[in-house]
C-alpha positions in Angstrom: 17.6 -20.0 16.9 19.2 -22.8 18.9 17.9 -21.2 22.2 14.4 -21.0 20.8 14.5 -24.7 19.8 15.9 -25.9 23.0 13.4 -24.0 25.1 10.6 -25.3 22.9 11.8 -28.9 23.4 11.8 -28.5 27.2 8.4 -26.8 27.2 6.8 -29.7 25.3 8.2 -32.2 27.8 11.8 -33.2 26.9 12.9 -32.6 30.4 16.4 -31.8 29.4 17.9 -29.9 26.4 21.5 -29.3 25.6 22.8 -26.8 23.1 26.1 -27.8 21.5 27.9 -24.6 20.8 31.4 -23.5 19.5 33.6 -22.1 22.2 33.4 -18.6 20.8 29.6 -18.7 21.1 29.4 -20.4 24.5 29.1 -17.2 26.6 26.2 -15.9 24.4 24.2 -19.1 24.9 25.1 -19.6 28.5 23.9 -16.0 29.4 20.3 -16.7 28.8 17.6 -19.3 29.5 19.3 -20.9 32.5 17.2 -24.1 32.0 19.1 -24.9 28.8 22.4 -26.7 29.3 25.2 -25.4 27.1 28.2 -27.6 26.2 31.2 -26.7 24.1 31.5 -28.6 20.9 34.2 -27.1 18.6 34.5 -30.0 16.3 32.7 -33.2 15.1 34.5 -35.4 17.6 33.2 -33.3 20.5 29.7 -33.4 19.1 29.9 -37.2 18.7 31.0 -37.5 22.3 28.0 -35.5 23.4 25.7 -37.8 21.4 27.3 -40.9 23.0 25.5 -40.0 26.2 22.4 -42.2 26.2 20.3 -39.5 28.0 20.6 -37.5 24.8 18.0 -39.5 22.9 17.0 -37.1 20.1 18.9 -34.5 18.2 18.1 -31.4 16.2 20.6 -29.9 13.7 20.2 -26.7 11.8 18.9 -23.7 13.7 21.7 -21.1 13.9 24.3 -23.5 12.5 25.3 -21.5 9.4 26.1 -22.7 5.9 29.5 -24.2 6.6 31.3 -27.5 6.2 31.0 -27.9 10.0 27.2 -28.0 9.7 27.4 -30.7 7.0 29.6 -32.8 9.3 27.3 -32.3 12.2 24.3 -33.5 10.2 26.2 -36.7 9.1 27.4 -37.3 12.6 23.9 -37.0 14.0 22.4 -39.3 11.4 25.2 -41.9 12.1 24.3 -41.8 15.8 21.1 -43.8 15.2 19.1 -41.4 17.3 15.9 -39.8 16.1 17.0 -36.7 14.2 15.3 -33.5 13.1 17.0 -31.6 10.3 15.9 -28.0 9.8 17.1 -24.7 8.2 20.9 -24.7 7.5 21.1 -28.5 8.0 19.2 -28.9 4.8 20.5 -25.9 2.8 24.1 -26.9 3.3 23.5 -30.0 1.1 22.1 -28.0 -1.8 25.1 -29.0 -4.0 25.4 -32.6 -2.6 21.9 -33.8 -1.9 22.7 -37.4 -2.7 25.1 -37.6 0.3 22.3 -36.4 2.5 19.8 -38.8 1.1 22.2 -41.7 1.4 22.6 -40.9 5.1 18.9 -40.3 5.8 17.9 -43.5 4.0 20.4 -45.5 6.2 19.6 -43.7 9.5 15.8 -44.0 9.6 13.8 -42.0 12.2 14.5 -38.7 10.5 12.3 -35.7 10.2 13.0 -32.8 7.8 11.2 -29.5 8.3 11.9 -27.3 5.3 10.0 -24.2 4.2 9.5 -23.8 0.5 12.9 -22.2 -0.2 14.9 -24.9 1.7 12.7 -27.6 0.0 13.6 -26.3 -3.5 17.3 -26.3 -2.7 17.5 -30.0 -2.0 14.5 -31.5 -3.8 13.7 -31.4 -7.5 10.1 -32.4 -7.2 7.2 -31.3 -9.4 3.5 -31.1 -9.0 1.2 -29.9 -6.3 2.4 -29.6 -2.7 1.1 -32.9 -1.6 2.7 -34.7 -4.5 6.0 -32.9 -4.0 6.2 -33.7 -0.3 5.4 -37.4 -0.9 8.0 -37.6 -3.6 10.6 -35.9 -1.3 9.9 -38.3 1.5 10.3 -41.3 -0.8 13.6 -39.9 -2.2 15.1 -39.2 1.2 13.6 -42.0 3.3 12.7 -39.3 5.9 9.5 -37.9 7.1 9.1 -34.5 5.4 7.2 -31.7 6.8 6.8 -28.9 4.2 5.8 -25.8 6.1 3.2 -23.2 5.1 -0.3 -22.2 5.7 -1.2 -25.7 4.5 1.6 -27.7 6.0 2.0 -31.2 4.4 3.6 -34.0 6.3 4.5 -37.2 4.3 6.1 -40.5 5.0 8.1 -42.7 2.6 5.3 -45.3 2.6 2.9 -42.8 1.0 1.0 -41.7 4.1 0.4 -38.0 4.2 -1.6 -35.4 6.2 -2.3 -31.8 5.7 -2.5 -29.3 8.6 -4.5 -26.2 7.9 -4.5 -24.8 11.4 -1.6 -22.4 11.1 -2.8 -18.8 11.7 -1.3 -15.9 9.8 0.6 -14.6 12.9 2.9 -17.7 12.7 4.7 -15.9 9.8 7.3 -14.5 12.2 11.0 -15.0 12.4 12.0 -18.0 14.6 8.7 -19.7 14.5 10.2 -22.6 12.5 12.9 -23.1 15.1 10.2 -23.5 17.7 8.4 -26.0 15.6 11.6 -28.0 15.2 12.1 -27.9 18.9 8.6 -29.1 19.6 9.2 -32.1 17.3 12.5 -32.9 18.9 11.0 -32.8 22.4 8.3 -35.2 21.3 10.9 -37.6 19.8 12.8 -37.4 23.0 9.8 -38.8 24.8 9.6 -41.8 22.4 7.0 -40.7 20.0 6.9 -42.1 16.4 8.5 -39.7 13.9 5.4 -39.3 11.7 3.2 -38.8 14.8 5.6 -36.4 16.4 5.6 -34.3 13.2 1.8 -34.1 13.2 1.5 -33.4 16.9 4.2 -30.7 16.8 2.6 -29.0 13.8 -0.9 -29.0 15.4 0.4 -27.8 18.8 2.4 -25.1 17.1 -0.6 -23.7 15.3 -2.8 -24.0 18.4 -0.2 -22.1 20.5 -0.1 -19.3 18.0 -3.9 -19.1 17.8 -4.1 -19.1 21.5 -1.7 -16.2 21.9 -3.3 -14.1 19.2 -2.1 -10.8 17.7 1.4 -9.6 18.4 2.9 -13.0 18.4 6.7 -13.4 18.2 8.6 -16.7 18.2 9.5 -16.4 21.9 5.8 -16.4 22.8 5.1 -19.8 21.3 6.7 -22.1 23.9 5.0 -20.2 26.8 1.6 -20.2 25.0 2.0 -24.0 24.6 1.4 -24.5 28.3 -2.2 -23.3 28.0 -2.8 -25.6 25.1 -1.5 -28.6 26.9 -3.5 -27.6 30.0 -6.7 -27.6 27.9 -5.9 -30.9 26.4 -5.3 -32.4 29.8 -8.5 -31.0 31.2 -10.4 -32.4 28.2 -9.0 -35.8 28.8 -9.7 -35.7 32.5 -13.3 -34.7 31.8 -13.8 -37.7 29.4 -12.3 -40.1 31.9 
């Protein structure tokens, strides 16, 4: 999951992506995708030291982390760093029994994007109503941009702004696709994009990459397929110039 996200961040233009891995997992991550940097981070202090590097200007926590106290501490450390932060998967579920601690940290941090699917959303938010209403309420509660995934993905900001993306083809329902989406968003944040805009752009590009690839899609194909989507956008811009 972390490898998928890191590769996606690089493909969308981050330039450099580092996977912070426990020592026992280092060899597994270092063995593949040589463009991803892998650093050992056995504890929170080591992770905080990595984040102190100003070149690491956006952070993603969640994919492949596991539901452990370590994940909880990594989330709080990332939020305290003041850097744009994407929280996905286990980074959300680990706070199912302590959501107020998470919300206190996200409210303070600012520039936070949460990317839950419906199951993760229900674990940390107690919101009622239709999908748009629930996502807006969740964003207000947390102070974060919330991207609630699905065939009709809803992205909401605390100030009430919201957009609905209906461009997700059915072949996106494949394991690891959410990790790639989180990586796309992180890569855009690393380039200085506003969080709400990065969430929208990542979601749209994610869907376009899936549609461009077509049948037989697996998560590993999305980052590679993105190149064609970006090429088409660049050609369209050049033709309009």
